[in-house]
C-alpha positions as CSV (number, residue, x, y, z in Angstrom):
1,M,1.9,7.1,5.3
2,F,1.6,6.8,1.5
3,T,-1.2,4.3,1.7
4,I,-3.1,6.5,4.1
5,A,-2.6,9.4,1.7
6,M,-3.9,7.3,-1.2
7,H,-7.0,6.4,0.7
8,S,-7.8,9.9,1.9
9,K,-7.1,11.8,-1.2
10,Q,-7.3,10.4,-4.7
11,M,-4.6,12.8,-6.0
12,A,-2.1,10.4,-4.4
13,V,-3.0,7.8,-7.0
14,Y,-1.3,10.0,-9.6
15,Y,2.1,9.6,-8.1
16,A,1.6,6.0,-6.8
17,L,3.5,4.4,-9.7
18,A,6.5,6.8,-9.3
19,F,6.6,6.2,-5.5
20,F,6.4,2.4,-6.1
21,A,9.2,2.6,-8.7
22,G,11.4,4.6,-6.3
23,L,10.9,2.0,-3.5
24,V,11.7,-0.9,-5.8
25,G,14.7,0.9,-7.3
26,R,16.1,1.4,-3.9
27,V,15.6,-2.2,-2.9
28,I,17.3,-3.4,-6.2
29,A,20.2,-1.0,-5.6
30,D,20.6,-2.3,-2.0
31,Y,20.4,-6.1,-2.9
32,R,21.8,-6.2,-6.5
33,T,22.5,-9.9,-6.6
34,N,20.3,-11.3,-3.9
35,Y,17.1,-11.9,-5.9
36,T,15.4,-13.7,-3.0
37,K,15.8,-10.7,-0.8
38,I,14.5,-8.3,-3.5
39,L,11.4,-10.4,-3.9
40,A,10.9,-10.7,-0.1
41,E,11.1,-6.9,0.2
42,I,8.6,-6.3,-2.6
43,V,6.2,-8.8,-1.0
44,K,6.7,-7.0,2.3
45,F,5.7,-3.7,0.6
46,G,2.6,-5.3,-0.8
47,T,1.6,-6.9,2.6
48,I,2.0,-3.5,4.3
49,V,-0.2,-1.8,1.8
50,I,-2.9,-4.5,1.9
51,V,-3.0,-4.6,5.8
52,T,-3.1,-0.8,6.0
53,S,-5.9,-0.7,3.5
54,L,-7.9,-3.3,5.4
55,V,-7.4,-1.3,8.7
56,I,-8.6,1.9,7.0
57,W,-11.7,0.2,5.4
58,M,-12.6,-2.2,8.2
59,P,-15.2,0.2,9.9
60,F,-17.0,0.4,6.5
61,I,-16.8,-3.3,5.8
62,L,-18.1,-4.3,9.3
63,T,-20.9,-1.8,9.3
64,N,-24.3,-3.1,8.4
65,S,-25.7,-1.0,5.5
66,A,-29.1,-0.9,7.2
67,D,-27.6,1.0,10.1
68,L,-26.4,3.8,7.9
69,V,-28.6,6.9,8.0
70,F,-28.3,9.3,5.1
């Protein structure tokens, strides 16, 4: 939901760092000594954000610019 909010309204970018820090802090608190699990969770967050961003922008990426009528 956060990634969708960030792409639909730029105001979400202002609290993106705080939201990310909260998620990472929660992961670190859950897996204090298991550094592999912490890294895996952070990579999972990144993958979800990238895939969601691609899904949102895919119609614009696949559309031929000559087909657009302004």
